[in-house]
N, C-alpha and C positions, 0 to 999 in steps of 0.2 A: 597250165591252169589247173589248180587243185579242185577236185570235185568228189563226187561219191565214189569214184573209181581210184582215188589216191591210195598209195600203199597202206597208210594207217587204216583207211576205211575198209580195204580188202582184208587186212589182218583182223580187224574187229569182226567182220562178217564171218571169216573163217573160224575164229574162236567161238562165235555164237553157234555155228553149225556143229562144231566139235562138242560143245556143251550139250546141245540138243540130242546128238547121236549117242553121247554117253548116257544121258538121262533116259533115252529110249531103251538102251541096252540094259540099264539097271531096272527099268520098268518091266521088261520082258522077264528078267530074272526073278522079280518079285512075284509075277503071275505064275511062272512055271514052278517056283519053289513053294508055292502055297503060303505066301506071306499072311500071317495071322490078321494084321490090321486091315489089309486090303480085302480079304475074304469076309471078315466080320462086317465091314461096311456093305459089301455086296449082298450078303445074306440078309442083313437088316433091310436094305432097300427092296429086295425082292419080296420079303415077307410083308412089308408095309404095302407095297403095290398089289400083291395078291389079296391081302385082306380088304383093301379098298375096292378092288375089282369085284371080289365076291359080294361085298355088301352092296355095291352099286348095281350089280346084276340082279340080286334078290329084290332090290327096291324098284329098279327102273325098267327091267324087262317087262314085268307086269304092267307098269305104267304105259309102256309102249303098246302093249296089247289092249289096254283100256282105251287109249286114244284111237287105235286102229278100228276096234270093233264097236265103238260107240258113235252114234250119229248125233251131232250137235252143231249148232250154228257157230261159225268161226273156226271150224276144225282145220281148214287149210292154213289159216293165220297162225294157229297154235303150232302146227307142224313146221311152218316157215320160221317161227320164232325159235323153236328147238334147234333147227339147223343153223341159224345164225349164232347160236350160243356155242357151237363147236369150238370156235377160236377165242373163247372168253379168256382174257389175260390171267395168268396164274397169280400175279400179284394182287389182282382185284379180288379173286377168291380168297387168297391169303388174308387180305385186309378184312373181309367180311367175317371169316372164322376168328381172326384175332380179336375183332370187336365183340364177337359173341362170347369168347372165352376169357377175355380180360376181366380184371376184378370188378369193373363197373358194368360189365356185360351181363346179359340174361342168364348165361351159363357159367359165370365166373366162380360161383361157389363150388363147382365140381373140380376145380384145380387141374384142369386138363391142359392148360396152355404150356407150351414147350415140352410136349410129350409125344410119343409115337401115336397115341390115340388122336391127338390134335391134327397130326399130319394125315392120318386116315380120314378124318372128317373132311379136311380140305380137299383131299384127292377124290373122295366120293362125290363132292359137289362139282369138282372140276370135270370129272368124266361122265357125270350124269347125263348131260345133253348128248354126248357121243353115243352112249349105250341106248338111250331112249330113241334118238333119231335114227340110228342105224337099225334098231329093232323095227321101227315103223317102216323103213325102207325094205327090210327083209320080208315083213309080212305082206307088204304091197306087191312084192315080186313073186308071190306064189301064184299057182295056176288060177286063172280067172274062173270064178264060179265055184271054187272048192268049198268055201264056207256055206254058200247057198245050197249046194248039193248035199252037204252034210246035214244041214237043218232039215232039208226035204226028206231025208231018210230017217228022220226022227232023233237025231243026235241032240243032246242038250247043249246049252251055250258053252258050258265048261269043256265038254268033250270036243266041240267044234274048235274052240280056241287051241286045245292041245293038238288037234289034228293039223291045224294050219301052222302051229309052232313046229311040229315035227317036220312038215314039208319045208319049212324055212330054217331048219336047224343049223345048216352050214353057214348061212348068212348071219344068223344070230351069234354063232360061235365067233365069226369074224368080228362082229361088233364088240364082243367081250375082249377079244385079243387087242383090238384097236384101243379099247379103254385101258387095258393093262399097259400097252405101249406108251400111252400118254402119261399115265400115272408114274411109271418107272423113270421117265425122263424129265419130269417137271422139277423146277427149282424154286420158284417163287413161294409156293405154299410151304415147302419144307423149311425154308429159311425163316419165314415170317412167324409161323406158329410152332415150328420145331426147335428153333434156336440153335441148330447145328452143334448140339452138345456131344462131345466125344464119348463114344461108347454107349450112347443112349438114343440120340435123334439124328446123328450124322448119317447122311445118305450119300450115294455116289455123286449126285450133282452138287450138293452143298460141300462135300469134301473136295471136289475138284476146284470149285470156286475159292474155297479157303486156301487150298494148297498152292494154287497159282499166285494168290496174293502174298503168301508167305515165302514164295520162292522154292517150294517143295515140288520141283518139276517132275522128278522121276515118279513119285507116288501119284501125282495128278495124271501123268500119262498112263500109268498102269490102270487107274480107275477109269480113265477115258476109254481105254481099249476095251475094258470089260463092259462098260455102258454101251459102247458101239456094238459089241457082240450080242448083248441082250436085245438091243433094238433090231439088229439084223435077224436074229432068231425069230422075233415076233413077226417081222416082215415076211420072212420065208414061210412061216407057218400060215400066215394069211394067204399068201400066194398059192400054197399047196392046197389049202381048203377050197379056194376059189376054183382052181383047176379041177379038183375032184368033183365039185358041184357042177361045173360045165359038162364034164364027161358023163 
């Protein structure tokens, strides 16, 4: 009886494995030899993610502080909503930014659609809940009564906020790294508002998606390895920061 283990099927499986192993060998060669196209995409991806993370940090760490230090009705509901937005789909954010930047959108006249700036805008919105929510958690995890003690000693509101932020600096830095990790690995926003234009808006994730579709296995594997290394580096950095904070 012929089945999945018939000689032709085994030969096909063997050929596929040989092809993948050869592609992996070529991919490692591209990485080690400093392939220009591979590293240009990597640099572009990291720069876009860094810009997005910096902008989101400047905007949303203060927002986290504002929510934490302000007493208002519904504060718990606001915090809960921010946390539920951690996993907002990237394609949903991409759709919103696309509608804003399209010709008929409110920002269409700026001509930003299918540009690195559009990707940055999308990634800022994508990681905003992560940075805001984790900043809230970081501030909440500081020593109980620290803010009250500071005010009792005559510190201004601004100085009190800086004191609590300093106490929570490792946790806040973790929030920033988590935001960067999500920005560098997202694909929906980059495709929808960046357009995956070679040499301009193509990132690691969009290049991998395109390469697999075109059968460019070796380059896709090379980019995938680099993306994995970046993600692992962020994860290791977060763990080291957390271990240092515990000590």
